[in-house]
N, C-alpha and C positions, 0 to 999 in steps of 0.2 A: 106034205110040206110045200110051202110056196117057194117059187124060184126067186121072187123079188123080196128084198128086205125093205121094211118101211123105215128108212133112215132120215126122212125129212121130206120136204116138198119136192115135187117133180120139177123138171125144167119148165114144163108147161105152166104149172102153178106159179112159179117164179116170174115167168114172162108175162102172164096175164095179170098177176099182182102188180107188176111195175106199170103196165098199161092203165090199170084201174087207178093207181096212185096218181099218174099224170092227169087222167081225166078228172078226178076229184079236185086236184090242185087247180086245174083250169077253171072249174066252176067256182071255186072259192076266190080265186084271183080276180075273176071278172066281177065279183061282187053280186052274183045272182041270188044269193041267199039273203033274203030280207029279214034279218033278225038283229036286234040291237047288240046282243052279246057277241054274235059272230062278226058283225061289222066292226066292232070296237077292238077286235083281237087279231093279232097276226098269228096265223095257224100254220104250223109246219107238219106235214104228213111224212113221217119217217119211214113207214113201211105199210104195205097192205099184204095180208096173208089170205090166200084163197083156200077155200075148202077143196077137197079132192074132186068133187063134182063141179067146181067152179061156180056154184050157185050162191055162195056166201062169201063176201069180202069183208074182212075185219081190218079196218084202217086204224093204225096207231098214230095218235095225234099229240103234238106238243103245243099247247097254247102259249105263245110268247107274250109276256107282259100282262097276262090275265090275273085278276085278283082271285078268281074262283075257277079252277080248272074243271071241276065237276059241272058247273053251270054251262061251260062251253061244250062239254061232251053231251050234256042233256039237250042243249039247243041243236047240236049237229044231229043227234039221233032223232030229234023231233022232226027235222027237215030231211031225213034220210031218203024218203020216197021222192021228194022233189029233186034232190041231188042225183038220185038214181036216174030219174027221167032226163035231167039236163046232161048227164054224161053219156047217154045212149048214143048220141051222134058220134062221139069219139070212139065208141066201142061197137060200132054197127056190125063188125065182122063176127061178133059173138052170137051164138045160138040163143043163149039166155042171158038176160041182163042180171048181174048178181045183186042180191040184197046187200046193202051196205050197213055195217055196224061200226060204230066209232068207239074206241077205247083210248084211255090215257096211256101215253108212252112213258113207261118208267125206266127205260134203259139208261137214260142220261143220269138219273138218280143213282142207279146201280153202279155206273161208271164212277161217279163222284165218291160213293162209299168205298169202292175198291181203291181208288186213288188216295183217299184219306187214310185208309188202312195201311197202304204201302208206305205212306209218309209218316206213319206213327213211329215214335222213338224205338219201340220194341222191335218192329220189323226192320227199320232202317239200321239198327245196330247189327242185326243178323245179316243183312245184305251187305254191309260195309266191312264184314270180316274178310280182309284181303287175302290172308294166307290160306283160307279155306279149311283150317283145322277146327275141330270142335273145341269149344271153350270148357274148361274144367270148373 
């Protein structure tokens, strides 16, 4: 039986993921990716999850104001090797430069669904029950 439980990412994965997130954001902010779809979109990188061996970085992206989110993700994945090379200067302390994969960030959609559910009349009625007694 293992001493360590796999409850989530290690501190190292979290730290490296944040460094990779900043490096990718710098490349995009400087406008180094020459692609019409990428240049026409404001891109927010909400999180980067690193694989346990730190060789794969999955970047969760929210394209702001884009008509087609999938087109932005496709363009970013098309330029992933270029972005990987451009961020190497910021991550020069790493033994291996991680392969970058871009995915759409759906967490904001999930938050909106939960918020809408909590504001629904059925749930609001149950939450507003001030005396805390069950209704008959």
